[in-house]
C-alpha positions as CSV (number, residue, x, y, z in Angstrom):
1,M,14.5,-77.0,102.6
2,H,14.9,-77.7,98.9
3,F,18.3,-78.4,97.6
4,G,17.3,-79.7,94.1
5,P,16.5,-76.3,92.4
6,K,19.4,-74.5,94.1
7,I,21.9,-77.2,92.8
8,A,20.2,-77.1,89.4
9,A,20.5,-73.3,89.3
10,S,24.2,-73.5,90.2
11,V,25.0,-76.1,87.6
12,L,23.1,-74.1,84.9
13,H,25.0,-70.9,85.9
14,G,28.3,-72.7,85.5
15,L,27.3,-74.4,82.3
16,G,26.2,-71.0,80.9
17,W,29.6,-69.4,81.7
18,I,31.4,-72.4,80.2
19,L,29.3,-72.2,77.0
20,L,29.8,-68.5,76.7
21,G,33.5,-68.9,77.1
22,F,33.6,-71.6,74.4
23,S,31.6,-69.2,72.2
24,A,34.1,-66.4,72.7
25,V,37.1,-68.7,72.0
26,M,35.5,-70.1,68.8
27,A,34.8,-66.5,67.6
28,V,38.4,-65.5,68.2
29,L,39.6,-68.6,66.4
30,A,37.3,-67.8,63.5
31,I,38.8,-64.3,63.3
32,F,42.3,-65.7,63.3
33,V,41.5,-68.2,60.6
34,F,39.8,-65.5,58.5
35,A,42.9,-63.2,58.9
36,D,45.2,-66.2,57.9
37,L,47.0,-66.1,61.2
38,L,45.9,-69.7,62.0
39,T,45.1,-72.8,60.1
40,L,42.4,-75.1,61.3
41,P,40.9,-78.2,59.7
42,I,37.4,-76.6,59.8
43,S,36.1,-73.6,57.9
44,V,35.4,-70.2,59.3
45,R,31.7,-70.7,58.7
46,T,31.6,-73.8,60.8
47,D,33.5,-72.1,63.6
48,L,31.1,-69.2,63.6
49,I,28.0,-71.5,63.6
50,G,29.5,-73.3,66.6
51,A,30.2,-70.0,68.3
52,A,26.6,-68.9,67.7
53,A,25.2,-72.2,69.0
54,C,27.4,-72.1,72.1
55,G,26.4,-68.5,72.7
56,V,22.7,-69.2,72.4
57,L,22.9,-72.3,74.6
58,G,24.9,-70.4,77.2
59,L,22.4,-67.6,77.4
60,L,19.5,-70.1,77.5
61,S,21.1,-72.0,80.4
62,R,21.7,-68.7,82.3
63,F,18.1,-67.7,81.7
64,M,16.9,-71.1,83.0
65,A,19.1,-70.7,86.1
66,R,17.5,-67.4,86.9
67,R,14.1,-69.0,86.5
68,F,15.1,-71.8,88.9
69,E,16.4,-69.2,91.4
70,A,13.1,-67.3,91.1
71,A,11.2,-70.5,91.9
72,V,13.4,-71.2,95.0
73,Y,13.5,-67.6,96.3
74,P,10.2,-66.0,95.3
75,G,9.8,-62.3,95.9
């Protein structure tokens, strides 16, 4: 029985959801800053770049988790 890939897949799934959550929060903060409802020490552009980076990394980690699961449970 192989525990390594199953644990790696679980960690990557969790990391993916966390990164996607951060991406959504950063996008909402960027909208609030753009609408002058909130003041942050960073610009809207920086917030949107961070949101995009977190979103891409979140999707990549979820993709890698599925690849690990496919290696553990072929078929």
